[in-house]
C-alpha positions in Angstrom: 107.8 120.9 74.1 109.7 123.6 72.4 107.2 126.4 73.0 103.7 126.8 74.4 100.9 128.3 72.2 99.5 131.6 73.4 96.1 131.5 71.9 93.4 128.8 71.3 93.5 127.2 67.9 90.6 126.1 65.8 89.5 122.5 66.5 90.2 119.7 64.1 87.6 117.3 62.9 86.3 114.9 65.5 86.9 111.1 65.2 86.6 107.9 66.9 88.6 107.3 70.1 90.0 104.1 71.4 88.1 103.4 74.7 88.0 100.7 77.2 86.6 98.1 74.9 89.7 98.3 72.7 92.3 97.5 75.2 93.1 94.8 77.7 93.6 95.6 81.5 97.2 96.4 82.4 97.3 93.7 85.0 98.5 91.5 82.2 101.7 93.6 82.2 103.0 93.5 85.8 104.8 96.5 87.2 108.6 96.6 87.6 110.2 94.2 90.0 110.0 95.4 93.6 106.6 97.1 93.2 103.9 95.9 95.4 101.1 97.8 93.7 98.5 95.7 91.7 97.8 97.4 88.3 94.0 97.4 88.7 91.5 99.9 89.8 91.2 98.0 93.0 94.9 98.0 93.6 96.0 101.4 92.4 96.1 104.1 95.2 94.6 106.8 93.0 93.4 110.2 94.3 89.9 108.9 94.3 89.4 105.2 94.9 88.2 103.4 91.8 88.6 106.4 89.6 91.5 107.9 87.5 92.1 111.6 87.6 93.9 113.0 84.5 95.3 116.5 84.2 95.9 118.8 81.3 96.1 122.5 80.6 93.3 124.8 79.4 92.9 125.8 76.7 93.6 122.2 75.4 94.8 122.7 71.8 94.2 120.6 68.7 95.4 118.2 67.3 96.3 117.0 70.8 92.7 117.7 72.0 89.5 118.8 70.3 87.1 121.6 71.1 89.0 122.4 74.3 87.3 119.3 75.9 89.6 116.5 76.8 86.7 114.4 78.0 85.4 113.9 74.5 88.3 111.6 73.8 89.1 113.4 70.5 92.6 114.4 69.5 95.8 112.5 69.9 96.6 113.1 73.6 92.9 112.7 74.7 92.9 109.3 72.8 96.2 108.2 74.4 94.9 109.2 77.8 91.8 107.0 77.5 93.7 104.2 76.0 96.1 104.2 79.0 93.1 104.4 81.4 91.5 101.4 79.6 94.8 99.5 79.7 94.7 100.0 83.5 91.1 98.8 83.7 89.3 102.2 83.9 86.4 102.8 81.5 85.7 106.3 80.3 83.0 106.6 82.9 85.7 106.2 85.6 88.0 108.9 84.2 87.9 112.5 85.6 89.7 115.5 84.0 91.2 118.4 85.9 92.8 121.5 84.7 96.4 122.0 85.6 98.6 124.7 84.1 101.6 123.4 82.2 104.3 124.8 84.5 102.5 123.8 87.7 102.4 120.1 86.6 106.1 119.9 86.4 107.0 121.7 89.6 107.9 119.9 92.8 105.2 119.1 95.2 102.0 117.0 95.6 99.8 116.7 92.5 96.1 117.1 92.0 96.1 114.4 89.3 97.1 110.8 88.9 98.9 111.6 85.7 99.0 114.5 83.5 99.2 114.6 79.6 100.2 117.9 78.0 103.2 117.5 75.5 105.7 117.2 78.3 109.2 116.5 76.9 111.1 114.1 79.0 114.2 115.8 80.4 116.7 115.0 83.1 116.0 118.4 84.8 112.3 117.8 85.0 112.8 114.2 86.2 114.3 115.5 89.4 110.9 117.0 90.3 108.4 114.6 88.8 108.1 111.1 87.5 107.6 110.3 83.8 106.0 107.3 82.2 107.5 105.5 79.3 107.4 107.8 76.2 104.1 107.7 74.3 105.3 109.9 71.4 108.6 110.5 69.5 108.4 114.1 68.4 108.6 114.2 64.6 110.1 116.9 62.3 107.8 118.5 59.8 108.3 120.4 56.6 106.3 123.7 56.3 105.9 125.6 53.1 103.7 128.4 51.7 100.4 127.1 50.1 100.6 126.9 46.3 104.4 126.6 46.2 106.4 123.8 44.6 107.4 122.5 48.1 103.8 122.4 49.2 103.1 119.8 46.5 105.9 117.5 47.7 104.7 113.9 48.4 108.1 112.5 49.3 111.6 113.5 50.4 112.8 113.1 46.8 110.4 115.8 45.7 112.2 118.2 48.1 115.6 117.6 46.7 117.0 120.6 44.9 114.7 123.0 46.8 116.1 125.6 49.3 115.1 124.5 52.8 116.0 126.1 56.1 116.0 125.1 59.8 117.3 126.4 63.2 120.9 125.7 63.7 121.9 123.1 66.2 118.5 121.5 66.4 117.0 118.1 65.7 115.2 119.8 62.9 118.5 120.6 61.2 119.9 117.1 61.7 116.8 115.4 60.4 116.7 117.7 57.4 120.2 116.6 56.4 119.6 113.0 57.1 116.2 112.6 55.5 116.4 114.9 52.5 120.0 115.4 51.3 123.2 114.7 53.4 125.1 116.7 50.8 122.9 119.7 50.8 123.7 123.0 52.5 120.4 124.1 54.0 120.1 127.7 55.2 120.4 128.0 58.9 118.7 130.4 61.4 119.4 131.4 64.9 115.8 130.7 66.0 112.4 129.6 64.6 111.2 133.2 64.3 114.0 134.0 61.8 113.3 130.8 59.9 109.6 131.7 59.8 110.4 135.2 58.6 112.6 133.8 55.8 109.7 131.6 54.6 107.4 134.5 54.6 109.9 136.6 52.6 110.4 133.9 50.0 114.1 133.4 50.9 113.5 129.6 51.3 111.1 127.2 49.7 110.4 125.4 53.0 111.4 125.2 56.6 111.7 122.3 59.0 110.2 122.6 62.5 109.3 120.0 65.1 105.7 118.9 64.5 104.1 120.6 67.6 105.7 123.9 66.5 104.6 123.3 62.9 101.0 122.8 64.0 101.0 126.1 65.9 102.7 128.1 63.2 100.4 127.0 60.4 97.3 127.4 62.5 98.0 130.7 64.3 101.0 132.6 62.9 101.4 132.0 59.1 98.1 132.3 57.4 99.3 130.9 54.0 101.6 128.2 55.4 100.8 124.5 55.3 102.4 121.3 56.7 103.8 119.4 53.8 104.4 116.3 55.8 106.5 114.6 58.5 110.1 113.6 57.9 111.2 110.0 58.8 112.6 109.6 62.2 116.4 110.1 62.3 118.9 107.9 63.9 119.6 110.4 66.7 117.6 110.1 70.0 114.3 112.0 69.4 112.6 114.3 71.8 109.9 112.3 73.5 106.7 113.1 75.4 105.8 111.3 78.6 102.9 111.3 81.0 103.8 113.2 84.2 103.2 111.8 87.7 104.1 112.9 91.2 107.7 112.1 92.1 108.1 108.5 93.3 104.4 108.0 92.7 103.2 104.4 93.4 101.4 104.6 90.1 104.4 105.2 87.9 105.4 101.6 87.2 101.8 100.6 86.3 101.3 103.6 84.0 104.6 103.0 82.4 103.7 99.3 81.8 100.4 100.4 80.2 102.1 102.8 77.8 104.7 100.0 76.9 101.8 97.6 76.2 100.1 100.1 73.9 103.3 100.8 72.0 104.2 97.1 71.7 100.6 96.3 70.3 100.8 99.1 67.8 98.0 101.1 69.4 100.1 104.3 69.8 101.1 104.1 66.2 97.5 103.8 65.2 96.5 106.8 67.2 99.3 108.8 65.8 98.3 108.0 62.3 94.6 108.8 63.0 95.1 112.0 64.8 98.3 113.5 63.6 98.8 112.2 60.1 95.1 112.0 58.9 93.0 114.3 61.1 95.7 117.0 61.4 96.8 116.5 57.7 100.4 115.8 58.4 101.3 112.7 56.3 104.7 111.1 56.4 107.0 111.9 53.6 108.5 108.6 52.4 
């Protein structure tokens, strides 16, 4: 993730979560060749036999979690965590949450969790210290504007054409802006997100593009009059991706990765993204 929020945000509306009854056990998707671990509660060598311990930070921010309570299953990442657990055969009553600071989770050394979910971007540097599951979320780029402005009323990328839009130079936000809105446009560029945010406040641009996690934080905690207009379509370039973190060379990695793959292939991850990020968090996709 690009940055970590510094203060708790207000909770988003609660909603239904996909629990054990909605998924099939991951033993249907065998682990990678060479693994001898059976992907069932009886076969997985978890910290506590027959239970799954999941870590995340505290406070746990919306829309990834709700009410700073991961165990309620509300919010995108809480729902994903329970869906992965169910795919592995663990009902909600066999899941235990533990608090793990963001930086501690990705440091080398033994872990106090079976896997951790906390908007961890998958990077080569981090992968030297920990294992990652298959990605469960491709980070989207979002358009942010001031409430009541012309840009704030946009329902599609076509509605943004002709407006002055900015982004941080050299970022996926900038590349996606060009690709999704107008390849011939010359958007205003800024050295960092703070400069882009200031330009929006000062009325120098109609809108700014940030990655969606940053957009959530800015509109909830930093710019009182700003709103997320919507998410831009995914670009052709490789997107930043979030993955579940496990101990380096964990015997659970293949099974957890297979569970995430199954959820993606069956469209479950897309449904959860729509429920918790597009609808509950009011960040629709701009067609």
